[in-house]
Biotite code that builds the C-alpha atoms (Angstrom):
import biotite.structure as struc

atoms = struc.array([
    struc.Atom([121.001, 186.714, 153.790], chain_id="A", res_id=1, res_name="MET", atom_name="CA", element="C"),
    struc.Atom([118.756, 183.834, 153.106], chain_id="A", res_id=2, res_name="LYS", atom_name="CA", element="C"),
    struc.Atom([116.158, 184.525, 150.209], chain_id="A", res_id=3, res_name="ASP", atom_name="CA", element="C"),
    struc.Atom([113.358, 182.692, 148.482], chain_id="A", res_id=4, res_name="ILE", atom_name="CA", element="C"),
    struc.Atom([113.920, 183.320, 144.650], chain_id="A", res_id=5, res_name="LYS", atom_name="CA", element="C"),
    struc.Atom([110.570, 181.946, 142.363], chain_id="A", res_id=6, res_name="LEU", atom_name="CA", element="C"),
    struc.Atom([111.370, 180.358, 139.289], chain_id="A", res_id=7, res_name="PHE", atom_name="CA", element="C"),
    struc.Atom([108.100, 179.645, 137.007], chain_id="A", res_id=8, res_name="GLU", atom_name="CA", element="C"),
    struc.Atom([106.291, 180.602, 140.445], chain_id="A", res_id=9, res_name="GLU", atom_name="CA", element="C"),
    struc.Atom([108.025, 177.562, 142.413], chain_id="A", res_id=10, res_name="LYS", atom_name="CA", element="C"),
    struc.Atom([110.128, 178.322, 145.108], chain_id="A", res_id=11, res_name="LYS", atom_name="CA", element="C"),
    struc.Atom([114.462, 178.035, 144.952], chain_id="A", res_id=12, res_name="VAL", atom_name="CA", element="C"),
    struc.Atom([115.741, 178.784, 148.106], chain_id="A", res_id=13, res_name="ARG", atom_name="CA", element="C"),
    struc.Atom([119.200, 181.112, 148.279], chain_id="A", res_id=14, res_name="SER", atom_name="CA", element="C"),
    struc.Atom([121.702, 182.540, 150.271], chain_id="A", res_id=15, res_name="GLN", atom_name="CA", element="C"),
    struc.Atom([123.715, 185.200, 149.577], chain_id="A", res_id=16, res_name="TRP", atom_name="CA", element="C"),
    struc.Atom([127.399, 184.972, 150.771], chain_id="A", res_id=17, res_name="ASP", atom_name="CA", element="C"),
    struc.Atom([128.523, 188.868, 151.433], chain_id="A", res_id=18, res_name="ALA", atom_name="CA", element="C"),
    struc.Atom([132.643, 187.656, 151.833], chain_id="A", res_id=19, res_name="GLU", atom_name="CA", element="C"),
    struc.Atom([132.361, 185.908, 148.392], chain_id="A", res_id=20, res_name="LYS", atom_name="CA", element="C"),
    struc.Atom([129.801, 188.333, 146.436], chain_id="A", res_id=21, res_name="GLU", atom_name="CA", element="C"),
    struc.Atom([128.052, 184.637, 145.314], chain_id="A", res_id=22, res_name="ARG", atom_name="CA", element="C"),
    struc.Atom([124.303, 183.535, 145.534], chain_id="A", res_id=23, res_name="TRP", atom_name="CA", element="C"),
    struc.Atom([124.125, 179.596, 146.309], chain_id="A", res_id=24, res_name="TYR", atom_name="CA", element="C"),
    struc.Atom([120.695, 178.035, 145.399], chain_id="A", res_id=25, res_name="PHE", atom_name="CA", element="C"),
    struc.Atom([119.663, 174.981, 146.774], chain_id="A", res_id=26, res_name="SER", atom_name="CA", element="C"),
    struc.Atom([120.496, 172.129, 143.983], chain_id="A", res_id=27, res_name="ILE", atom_name="CA", element="C"),
    struc.Atom([117.348, 170.168, 145.038], chain_id="A", res_id=28, res_name="THR", atom_name="CA", element="C"),
    struc.Atom([114.868, 172.902, 144.551], chain_id="A", res_id=29, res_name="ASP", atom_name="CA", element="C"),
    struc.Atom([116.287, 173.194, 140.994], chain_id="A", res_id=30, res_name="VAL", atom_name="CA", element="C"),
    struc.Atom([116.142, 169.563, 140.305], chain_id="A", res_id=31, res_name="VAL", atom_name="CA", element="C"),
    struc.Atom([112.435, 169.722, 141.334], chain_id="A", res_id=32, res_name="ALA", atom_name="CA", element="C"),
    struc.Atom([111.810, 172.292, 138.952], chain_id="A", res_id=33, res_name="ILE", atom_name="CA", element="C"),
    struc.Atom([113.303, 170.971, 136.076], chain_id="A", res_id=34, res_name="LEU", atom_name="CA", element="C"),
    struc.Atom([112.377, 167.428, 136.336], chain_id="A", res_id=35, res_name="THR", atom_name="CA", element="C"),
    struc.Atom([108.941, 167.402, 137.989], chain_id="A", res_id=36, res_name="ASP", atom_name="CA", element="C"),
    struc.Atom([110.730, 164.781, 139.902], chain_id="A", res_id=37, res_name="SER", atom_name="CA", element="C"),
    struc.Atom([108.448, 163.794, 142.735], chain_id="A", res_id=38, res_name="PRO", atom_name="CA", element="C"),
    struc.Atom([111.326, 162.881, 144.868], chain_id="A", res_id=39, res_name="ASN", atom_name="CA", element="C"),
    struc.Atom([114.018, 165.527, 143.592], chain_id="A", res_id=40, res_name="PRO", atom_name="CA", element="C"),
    struc.Atom([116.554, 165.086, 146.895], chain_id="A", res_id=41, res_name="LYS", atom_name="CA", element="C"),
    struc.Atom([117.093, 161.526, 145.341], chain_id="A", res_id=42, res_name="ASN", atom_name="CA", element="C"),
    struc.Atom([117.079, 162.022, 142.036], chain_id="A", res_id=43, res_name="TYR", atom_name="CA", element="C"),
    struc.Atom([119.874, 164.700, 142.870], chain_id="A", res_id=44, res_name="TRP", atom_name="CA", element="C"),
    struc.Atom([121.590, 161.449, 144.872], chain_id="A", res_id=45, res_name="LYS", atom_name="CA", element="C"),
    struc.Atom([121.226, 159.544, 141.855], chain_id="A", res_id=46, res_name="VAL", atom_name="CA", element="C"),
    struc.Atom([122.256, 162.162, 139.406], chain_id="A", res_id=47, res_name="LEU", atom_name="CA", element="C"),
    struc.Atom([125.436, 163.047, 141.264], chain_id="A", res_id=48, res_name="LYS", atom_name="CA", element="C"),
    struc.Atom([126.506, 159.554, 141.987], chain_id="A", res_id=49, res_name="HIS", atom_name="CA", element="C"),
    struc.Atom([126.616, 158.679, 137.528], chain_id="A", res_id=50, res_name="ARG", atom_name="CA", element="C"),
    struc.Atom([128.499, 162.023, 137.503], chain_id="A", res_id=51, res_name="LEU", atom_name="CA", element="C"),
    struc.Atom([130.914, 160.978, 139.580], chain_id="A", res_id=52, res_name="LEU", atom_name="CA", element="C"),
    struc.Atom([131.085, 157.920, 138.262], chain_id="A", res_id=53, res_name="LYS", atom_name="CA", element="C"),
    struc.Atom([131.680, 159.187, 134.564], chain_id="A", res_id=54, res_name="GLU", atom_name="CA", element="C"),
    struc.Atom([134.536, 161.710, 135.849], chain_id="A", res_id=55, res_name="GLY", atom_name="CA", element="C"),
    struc.Atom([132.695, 164.701, 136.267], chain_id="A", res_id=56, res_name="ASN", atom_name="CA", element="C"),
    struc.Atom([134.261, 167.233, 138.670], chain_id="A", res_id=57, res_name="GLU", atom_name="CA", element="C"),
    struc.Atom([132.158, 170.323, 138.994], chain_id="A", res_id=58, res_name="SER", atom_name="CA", element="C"),
    struc.Atom([130.149, 167.692, 141.441], chain_id="A", res_id=59, res_name="VAL", atom_name="CA", element="C"),
    struc.Atom([133.015, 167.091, 143.671], chain_id="A", res_id=60, res_name="THR", atom_name="CA", element="C"),
    struc.Atom([133.571, 171.113, 144.147], chain_id="A", res_id=61, res_name="ASN", atom_name="CA", element="C"),
    struc.Atom([129.618, 171.548, 145.840], chain_id="A", res_id=62, res_name="CYS", atom_name="CA", element="C"),
    struc.Atom([129.481, 172.982, 149.280], chain_id="A", res_id=63, res_name="ASN", atom_name="CA", element="C"),
    struc.Atom([126.155, 171.610, 151.215], chain_id="A", res_id=64, res_name="GLN", atom_name="CA", element="C"),
    struc.Atom([124.853, 174.582, 153.024], chain_id="A", res_id=65, res_name="LEU", atom_name="CA", element="C"),
    struc.Atom([122.060, 174.642, 155.506], chain_id="A", res_id=66, res_name="LYS", atom_name="CA", element="C"),
    struc.Atom([119.122, 175.903, 153.985], chain_id="A", res_id=67, res_name="LEU", atom_name="CA", element="C"),
    struc.Atom([115.799, 176.016, 155.840], chain_id="A", res_id=68, res_name="GLN", atom_name="CA", element="C"),
    struc.Atom([112.941, 173.962, 154.426], chain_id="A", res_id=69, res_name="SER", atom_name="CA", element="C"),
    struc.Atom([109.343, 174.222, 154.717], chain_id="A", res_id=70, res_name="SER", atom_name="CA", element="C"),
    struc.Atom([108.950, 172.459, 157.362], chain_id="A", res_id=71, res_name="ASP", atom_name="CA", element="C"),
    struc.Atom([111.172, 174.864, 159.100], chain_id="A", res_id=72, res_name="GLY", atom_name="CA", element="C"),
    struc.Atom([114.375, 172.361, 159.772], chain_id="A", res_id=73, res_name="LYS", atom_name="CA", element="C"),
    struc.Atom([117.654, 173.015, 158.089], chain_id="A", res_id=74, res_name="TYR", atom_name="CA", element="C"),
])
């Protein structure tokens, strides 16, 4: 099930995995809300690189999901 969640009136794309019984959320949507960055995709790319460089392993366990954007693309 795909769904849009709202956080402070801003949209966060999400997807439910019934098999694993987990919600997955768009990290770029969350970054956009938390940072007010004009380019959250690039912000996440730079942050992810810095975290990996510091030895943070949480980034390596993230799988990329195809979530539909506002223009209809995945």
